[in-house]
C-alpha positions as YAML, in Angstrom:
chain: A
units: angstrom
residues:
- id: 1
  name: MET
  ca: [-18.01, 29.31, -45.03]
- id: 2
  name: ASP
  ca: [-17.62, 27.74, -41.60]
- id: 3
  name: SER
  ca: [-14.32, 28.08, -39.82]
- id: 4
  name: PHE
  ca: [-12.29, 24.96, -39.14]
- id: 5
  name: GLU
  ca: [-11.43, 24.34, -35.51]
- id: 6
  name: PHE
  ca: [-8.34, 22.22, -35.00]
- id: 7
  name: ASN
  ca: [-9.11, 20.56, -31.67]
- id: 8
  name: PHE
  ca: [-10.02, 17.07, -30.53]
- id: 9
  name: LYS
  ca: [-13.70, 17.93, -30.14]
- id: 10
  name: ASN
  ca: [-14.00, 18.38, -33.91]
- id: 11
  name: LYS
  ca: [-15.69, 15.32, -35.48]
- id: 12
  name: ARG
  ca: [-13.45, 15.43, -38.55]
- id: 13
  name: ILE
  ca: [-10.27, 15.42, -36.48]
- id: 14
  name: GLN
  ca: [-11.60, 12.53, -34.39]
- id: 15
  name: MET
  ca: [-12.51, 10.52, -37.48]
- id: 16
  name: TRP
  ca: [-9.12, 11.22, -39.08]
- id: 17
  name: LEU
  ca: [-7.38, 10.02, -35.91]
- id: 18
  name: LYS
  ca: [-9.53, 6.86, -35.90]
- id: 19
  name: THR
  ca: [-9.08, 5.94, -39.57]
- id: 20
  name: VAL
  ca: [-6.04, 7.47, -41.24]
- id: 21
  name: LEU
  ca: [-3.57, 7.57, -38.36]
- id: 22
  name: PRO
  ca: [-3.82, 3.81, -37.57]
- id: 23
  name: ALA
  ca: [-3.54, 3.10, -41.30]
- id: 24
  name: ILE
  ca: [-0.33, 5.13, -41.47]
- id: 25
  name: ILE
  ca: [1.10, 3.23, -38.51]
- id: 26
  name: LEU
  ca: [0.06, -0.10, -40.04]
- id: 27
  name: ALA
  ca: [1.55, 0.86, -43.41]
- id: 28
  name: ILE
  ca: [4.89, 1.77, -41.80]
- id: 29
  name: PHE
  ca: [4.87, -1.57, -39.99]
- id: 30
  name: LEU
  ca: [4.01, -3.46, -43.19]
- id: 31
  name: TYR
  ca: [6.63, -1.62, -45.29]
- id: 32
  name: THR
  ca: [9.20, -2.62, -42.68]
- id: 33
  name: PHE
  ca: [8.40, -6.31, -42.40]
- id: 34
  name: ILE
  ca: [6.93, -7.61, -45.67]
- id: 35
  name: PRO
  ca: [8.96, -8.54, -48.76]
- id: 36
  name: THR
  ca: [9.67, -5.87, -51.35]
- id: 37
  name: LYS
  ca: [7.49, -7.41, -54.05]
- id: 38
  name: LEU
  ca: [4.44, -7.07, -51.76]
- id: 39
  name: ASN
  ca: [4.88, -3.32, -51.15]
- id: 40
  name: TYR
  ca: [1.57, -2.60, -52.87]
- id: 41
  name: ILE
  ca: [-0.32, -3.89, -49.80]
- id: 42
  name: PRO
  ca: [0.57, -0.97, -47.48]
- id: 43
  name: THR
  ca: [-0.30, 1.44, -50.28]
- id: 44
  name: LEU
  ca: [-3.72, -0.19, -50.59]
- id: 45
  name: VAL
  ca: [-4.20, 0.13, -46.84]
- id: 46
  name: LEU
  ca: [-3.46, 3.87, -46.99]
- id: 47
  name: VAL
  ca: [-5.64, 4.47, -50.05]
- id: 48
  name: THR
  ca: [-8.53, 2.56, -48.48]
- id: 49
  name: ALA
  ca: [-8.27, 4.54, -45.22]
- id: 50
  name: VAL
  ca: [-8.24, 7.86, -47.07]
- id: 51
  name: ILE
  ca: [-11.21, 6.84, -49.22]
- id: 52
  name: ILE
  ca: [-13.15, 5.82, -46.11]
- id: 53
  name: TYR
  ca: [-12.32, 9.10, -44.37]
- id: 54
  name: TYR
  ca: [-13.26, 11.33, -47.30]
- id: 55
  name: GLY
  ca: [-16.41, 9.30, -47.97]
- id: 56
  name: TRP
  ca: [-17.45, 9.82, -44.37]
- id: 57
  name: ALA
  ca: [-16.56, 13.54, -44.53]
- id: 58
  name: PHE
  ca: [-18.61, 13.98, -47.72]
- id: 59
  name: ASN
  ca: [-21.63, 12.22, -46.21]
- id: 60
  name: ASP
  ca: [-21.29, 14.18, -42.97]
- id: 61
  name: LYS
  ca: [-21.18, 17.50, -44.83]
- id: 62
  name: LYS
  ca: [-24.22, 16.47, -46.88]
- id: 63
  name: LYS
  ca: [-26.07, 15.51, -43.69]
- id: 64
  name: GLN
  ca: [-25.21, 18.85, -42.05]
- id: 65
  name: LYS
  ca: [-26.51, 20.77, -45.08]
- id: 66
  name: ARG
  ca: [-29.73, 18.75, -45.02]
- id: 67
  name: ASP
  ca: [-30.17, 19.34, -41.27]
- id: 68
  name: ASN
  ca: [-29.53, 23.07, -41.67]
- id: 69
  name: ALA
  ca: [-32.06, 23.25, -44.50]
- id: 70
  name: LEU
  ca: [-34.68, 21.59, -42.29]
- id: 71
  name: LEU
  ca: [-34.03, 24.06, -39.46]
- id: 72
  name: ASN
  ca: [-34.35, 27.13, -41.70]
...
């Protein structure tokens, strides 16, 4: 299994910082300023961002496996 490098050159870290982190900031902002009965909206924002990130990660891993299979 490949080791996981926790630095900013790692594509997964970059993608997480581009998708999930802004969603967290937006959700905090929305939880603060929208009425209580609309609190499901920030939750949907977070769930959507996480689904997008993990969908991208799954496709990226699949692409890497396919590329490695072509090289071998």
